[in-house]
VEXVEXPA-21151 format. One line per 10 residues: for each residue x, z negated, y negated of C-alpha. Coordinates in nm, 4 decimals, decimal comma. Each point is the difference from the previous one (the first is absolute). Layout:
N
X:Z:Y | ... .
end
This chain:
315
-2,1640:-9,2140:1,9730 | -0,1297:0,3271:0,1502 | -0,0088:0,1440:-0,3505 | 0,3660:-0,0896:-0,0527 | 0,1016:0,1575:0,3316 | -0,1991:0,3129:-0,0812 | 0,1655:0,0247:-0,3405 | 0,3440:-0,0456:0,1593 | -0,0723:0,2748:0,2568 | -0,1103:0,2380:-0,2717 .
0,3161:-0,0682:-0,2022 | 0,2244:0,0478:0,3052 | -0,1857:0,3168:0,0939 | 0,0457:0,1391:-0,3485 | 0,3712:-0,0830:0,0069 | 0,0456:0,1694:0,3387 | -0,1923:0,3060:-0,1181 | 0,2019:0,0128:-0,3210 | 0,3291:-0,0317:0,1897 | -0,1098:0,2641:0,2501 .
-0,0928:0,2422:-0,2775 | 0,3299:-0,0640:-0,1780 | 0,1963:0,0734:0,3179 | -0,2055:0,3108:0,0682 | 0,0550:0,1208:-0,3551 | 0,3736:-0,0717:0,0214 | 0,0361:0,1846:0,3318 | -0,2020:0,2902:-0,1381 | 0,2279:0,0244:-0,3009 | 0,3100:-0,0066:0,2204 .
-0,1364:0,2899:0,2040 | -0,0688:0,2199:-0,3021 | 0,2444:0,2589:-0,1384 | 0,1418:-0,0849:-0,3410 | 0,1427:0,3358:-0,1131 | -0,1142:0,3606:-0,0288 | 0,2154:0,0984:0,2992 | -0,1485:-0,2823:0,2053 | -0,3545:0,1003:-0,0888 | 0,0690:0,3647:0,0845 .
0,1327:-0,0967:0,3438 | -0,3041:-0,2178:0,0686 | -0,2352:0,2762:-0,1146 | 0,1759:0,2419:0,2379 | -0,1157:-0,2107:0,2941 | 0,3595:-0,0520:0,1136 | 0,0468:-0,3525:-0,1405 | -0,2012:-0,3191:0,0195 | 0,0665:-0,3749:0,0006 | 0,2539:0,0482:-0,2795 .
0,2211:-0,3107:-0,0174 | 0,2745:0,1340:-0,2264 | -0,0281:0,2504:-0,2850 | 0,2807:-0,0355:-0,2531 | 0,1052:0,2556:-0,2593 | 0,3291:-0,0030:-0,1902 | 0,1752:0,2316:-0,2437 | 0,3468:0,1026:0,1182 | 0,0532:0,1718:-0,3356 | -0,2110:0,2169:-0,2303 .
-0,1347:0,2754:0,2233 | 0,0246:-0,1867:0,3327 | -0,2687:-0,2331:0,1318 | 0,0419:-0,1674:0,3366 | -0,2869:-0,1459:0,2007 | 0,0478:-0,2277:0,2988 | -0,3054:-0,0513:0,2195 | -0,1006:-0,1771:0,3186 | -0,3330:0,0757:0,1655 | -0,1580:0,1060:0,3260 .
-0,0705:0,3515:0,1251 | -0,2651:-0,0046:0,2714 | 0,0916:-0,3601:0,0787 | 0,3789:0,0518:0,0077 | 0,2278:-0,1638:-0,2583 | 0,1939:0,2209:-0,2405 | 0,2640:-0,0555:-0,2682 | 0,0780:0,2923:-0,2308 | 0,1591:0,0967:-0,3299 | -0,1299:0,2747:-0,2279 .
0,2190:0,1281:-0,2848 | -0,1596:0,2050:-0,2777 | 0,2541:0,2037:-0,1978 | -0,0547:0,1881:-0,3252 | 0,1987:0,3240:0,0321 | -0,0176:0,0477:-0,3761 | 0,2285:-0,3035:-0,0251 | 0,2137:0,0237:0,3141 | 0,1035:0,2413:0,2709 | 0,1190:-0,0072:0,3603 .
0,3150:0,1054:0,1776 | 0,0846:0,0299:0,3679 | 0,2995:-0,2190:0,0790 | 0,2697:-0,0524:0,2602 | 0,2382:-0,2842:0,0700 | 0,2680:0,1450:-0,2320 | -0,2296:0,2063:-0,2283 | 0,1874:0,3194:0,0920 | -0,1635:0,3409:0,0397 | 0,1453:0,0757:0,3416 .
-0,1564:0,0274:0,3465 | -0,0912:-0,3453:0,1286 | 0,1140:0,0208:0,3614 | 0,1660:-0,2341:0,2453 | -0,0371:-0,3756:0,0529 | 0,1956:-0,0824:-0,3161 | -0,2479:0,1881:-0,2190 | -0,2568:-0,2824:0,0041 | -0,0158:-0,3361:-0,1762 | -0,2607:-0,2615:-0,0939 .
-0,2136:0,0992:-0,2985 | 0,1642:-0,2344:-0,2566 | 0,3301:0,1831:0,0593 | -0,1700:0,3258:-0,1062 | -0,1148:-0,1673:-0,3219 | 0,3428:-0,1427:-0,0833 | 0,1594:0,3429:0,0580 | -0,2507:0,1638:-0,2351 | 0,0692:-0,2658:-0,2642 | 0,3741:0,0645:0,0351 .
-0,0724:0,3665:-0,0783 | -0,1748:-0,0878:-0,3248 | -0,3618:-0,0257:0,1143 | -0,2260:-0,2950:-0,0806 | -0,1979:-0,0864:0,3119 | -0,3264:-0,1940:-0,0256 | -0,1577:0,0355:0,3415 | 0,0849:0,1609:0,3308 | -0,1347:0,0689:0,3470 | 0,1409:0,1532:0,3153 .
-0,0316:0,3755:0,0332 | -0,0252:0,2604:0,2741 | 0,0061:-0,0374:0,3763 | 0,3348:0,0627:0,1662 | 0,1243:0,1219:0,3360 | 0,3116:-0,1019:0,1899 | 0,2737:0,1934:0,1831 | 0,0929:0,0876:-0,2654 | -0,1656:-0,2232:-0,2600 | -0,1879:0,2158:-0,2532 .
-0,3270:0,0005:-0,1908 | -0,2920:0,1786:0,1629 | -0,1513:0,1602:-0,3096 | 0,0922:0,2004:-0,3073 | 0,2592:-0,1700:-0,2212 | 0,1092:0,1166:-0,3457 | 0,1723:-0,2237:-0,2524 | 0,0994:0,0898:-0,3567 | -0,0592:0,3679:0,0753 | 0,2275:-0,0041:0,3058 .
-0,1350:0,0880:0,3443 | 0,1047:-0,2749:0,2406 | -0,2314:0,1002:0,2847 | -0,2113:0,3174:0,0075 | -0,1099:-0,0318:0,3647 | -0,2871:-0,2213:0,1071 | -0,1397:-0,1123:0,3322 | -0,3402:0,1136:0,1203 | -0,2658:-0,2162:-0,1608 | 0,2408:-0,1228:-0,2668 .
-0,0739:0,2584:-0,2679 | -0,1722:-0,2316:-0,2502 | 0,1996:-0,0596:-0,3154 | 0,0115:-0,1705:-0,3379 | 0,1799:0,2335:-0,2379 | 0,0897:0,0472:-0,3643 | 0,0903:0,3130:-0,1932 | 0,2711:0,0207:-0,2641 | -0,2665:-0,0084:-0,2716 | -0,0971:-0,3502:0,1161 .
-0,3276:0,0955:0,1703 | -0,0571:-0,2062:0,3160 | -0,2042:0,1085:0,3030 | -0,1058:-0,1126:0,3467 | -0,0424:0,2823:0,2493 | 0,1590:0,2036:0,2771 | 0,3629:0,1058:0,0385 | -0,0819:0,3697:-0,0348 | -0,1701:-0,0722:-0,3338 | 0,3124:-0,1769:-0,1237 .
0,2313:0,2752:0,1261 | -0,2076:0,2595:-0,1845 | 0,1537:-0,1605:-0,3125 | 0,3494:-0,0221:0,1502 | 0,1796:0,1273:-0,3119 | -0,1671:-0,2719:-0,2068 | -0,0103:-0,2757:0,2617 | 0,1594:-0,3236:-0,1226 | -0,1013:-0,2570:0,2629 | -0,1742:0,0094:0,3371 .
-0,0609:-0,2923:0,2336 | -0,1561:0,0708:0,3381 | -0,2593:-0,1986:0,1905 | -0,2317:0,0161:0,2986 | -0,3764:0,0187:-0,0265 | -0,2127:0,1312:-0,2858 | -0,2244:-0,2960:-0,0805 | -0,2088:0,1385:-0,2860 | -0,0301:0,3666:-0,0991 | -0,1880:0,1056:-0,3132 .
-0,1942:-0,3258:0,0031 | -0,0980:0,0186:0,3688 | 0,1250:-0,2490:0,2604 | 0,1739:0,1853:0,2836 | -0,0439:-0,0833:0,3687 | 0,2382:0,2277:0,1893 | 0,3590:-0,0974:0,0826 | 0,2649:0,1529:0,2239 | -0,0043:-0,3217:0,2038 | -0,3713:-0,0659:0,0414 .
0,0727:-0,3573:0,1056 | 0,0518:-0,0663:-0,3707 | -0,3779:0,0130:-0,0358 | -0,0167:-0,3405:0,1668 | 0,3497:-0,1518:0,0088 | 0,0685:-0,2778:-0,2514 | 0,3475:-0,0279:-0,1529 | 0,1807:-0,1070:-0,3158 | -0,0391:0,2922:-0,2406 | 0,1550:0,1531:-0,3103 .
-0,1823:0,2766:-0,1863 | -0,0103:0,1759:-0,3352 | -0,2721:0,1870:-0,1863 | -0,0884:0,1545:-0,3347 | -0,3096:-0,0006:-0,2173 | -0,1836:0,3268:-0,0580 | 0,1799:0,0581:-0,3316 | 0,3337:-0,0885:0,1708 | 0,0822:-0,2487:-0,2767 | -0,0412:-0,3131:0,2116 .
0,1867:-0,0786:0,3208 | -0,1265:-0,2511:0,2553 | 0,2321:-0,1578:0,2557 | -0,1330:-0,2035:0,2931 | 0,2125:-0,2362:0,2075 | -0,1802:-0,1566:0,2962 | 0,1380:-0,2876:0,2043 | -0,0652:-0,0047:0,3728 | 0,1068:-0,1328:0,3396 | 0,0200:-0,3459:-0,1574 .
-0,0983:-0,3176:0,1796 | 0,1246:-0,2612:-0,2450 | -0,1982:-0,2029:-0,2523 | -0,0928:0,3173:-0,1902 | -0,1190:0,2004:0,2994 | -0,0480:0,3722:-0,0627 | -0,0912:0,2568:0,2609 | 0,0684:0,3258:-0,1875 | -0,2231:0,3018:-0,0592 | -0,0983:0,3211:0,1732 .
0,0648:0,3175:-0,1991 | -0,3728:0,0686:-0,0591 | -0,0521:-0,3535:-0,1336 | 0,3049:0,0379:-0,2246 | -0,1256:0,3380:-0,1214 | -0,3413:-0,1436:-0,0857 | 0,1627:-0,2761:-0,2041 | 0,2227:0,2453:-0,1841 | -0,2921:0,2179:-0,0973 | -0,1918:-0,3090:-0,1138 .
0,2642:-0,1017:-0,2558 | 0,0296:0,3506:-0,1477 | 0,2150:0,2240:0,2218 | -0,1032:0,3661:-0,0034 | 0,2893:0,0994:0,2271 | 0,2082:-0,2379:0,2109 | 0,2499:0,0032:0,2861 | 0,1340:-0,2479:0,2506 | 0,3698:-0,0925:-0,0060 | 0,2008:-0,1709:0,2733 .
-0,1483:-0,3316:0,1093 | 0,0466:-0,2599:0,2699 | 0,3270:-0,1875:-0,0373 | 0,1074:0,2392:-0,2767 | -0,2774:-0,1115:-0,2377 | 0,1701:-0,1706:-0,2948 | -0,0895:-0,0762:-0,3623 | 0,2435:-0,1101:-0,2699 | -0,0393:-0,0697:-0,3712 | 0,2486:-0,0588:-0,2778 .
0,0877:-0,3561:-0,0985 | 0,2797:-0,1254:-0,2230 | 0,2120:-0,2982:0,1054 | 0,1364:-0,2781:-0,2221 | 0,3090:0,2089:-0,0673 | -0,2076:0,2886:-0,1341 | 0,0668:0,2190:0,3042 | -0,2792:0,1883:0,1789 | -0,1033:-0,1073:0,3468 | -0,2443:0,1684:0,2364 .
-0,1863:-0,2559:0,2117 | -0,2165:0,1188:0,2874 | -0,3643:-0,0962:-0,0551 | -0,1602:0,0870:0,3321 | 0,0958:-0,1372:0,3397 | 0,1900:0,2605:0,2053 | -0,1314:0,0257:0,3544 | 0,3433:-0,0140:0,1681 | 0,0284:-0,3805:0,0087 | -0,0188:-0,0075:-0,3825 .
0,3239:0,2013:-0,0237 | -0,0153:0,3183:-0,2142 | 0,0683:0,3102:0,2045 | 0,2683:0,2478:-0,1025 | -0,1751:0,3075:-0,1397 | 0,1361:0,3502:-0,0576 | -0,1797:0,0758:-0,3247 | -0,2396:-0,1748:-0,2338 | -0,2113:0,0391:-0,3118 | 0,0935:-0,1849:-0,3176 .
-0,2042:-0,0351:-0,3185 | 0,2396:0,0361:-0,2922 | 0,0153:0,0288:-0,3774 | -0,0353:0,3485:-0,1426 | 0,3118:0,1282:-0,1713 .
end
């Protein structure tokens, strides 16, 4: 009888050990990154306990990663778009796609409206994010703004001199406003931002508002590879307390992540409640739609923005 009980205990012990190992293995697999972007973020030290790491192809030349993980114990939910600038290009956009000063309360609209206006003007929009910071009284963007070779805003606020710009020959750069204006005769597009995140491969740690070293917020940012042929766009959820809680990132943490995935130069765009990401979908009637993928911080309602950045087909 003792022999039977001993045998039974050994069998039960083996089953428990086997089940425990299986659970441990399963949990370990769930916490591991599945894509190159995910692995790069983990290797940067900015991401661990990865619970979501999906990669999709929006179209040839655009990959989109959605990730959930923890940064120093705080939950995060982000999107990373990787864009081949040999295949596509970018354009600054406004609510009516016109090249006129964007001033006054009626100059702003939710991001999908910008995309529909660009489509109505013959552009094919694949992805979009909110653009520059804006000031009120009167409403205007705070950084440099050129669109289709037209100067919409040449003045910029102190600390808001970072810019994504493109020359008429198609070359795209991330830098300072004075660098862009040195090419004024050949300047096609310029979209302002606040905060140089990565410069010549080095993460930056000085900002006009030094609180940004430690304040966590929803974020939108854009960067380029060293050869300027690949664009990276980050959209970071934050201030969320629902089932997919996300705190948001500090600028240094965001900068470290951007460098990790391949950014040689990168800038911060408007964030907080303005942070918005859209992609192109086609409805049953064959018409394009532009659903919002992230969760806007203003009670899930997309904020009206003054300008934006759209990824479009080259003509």
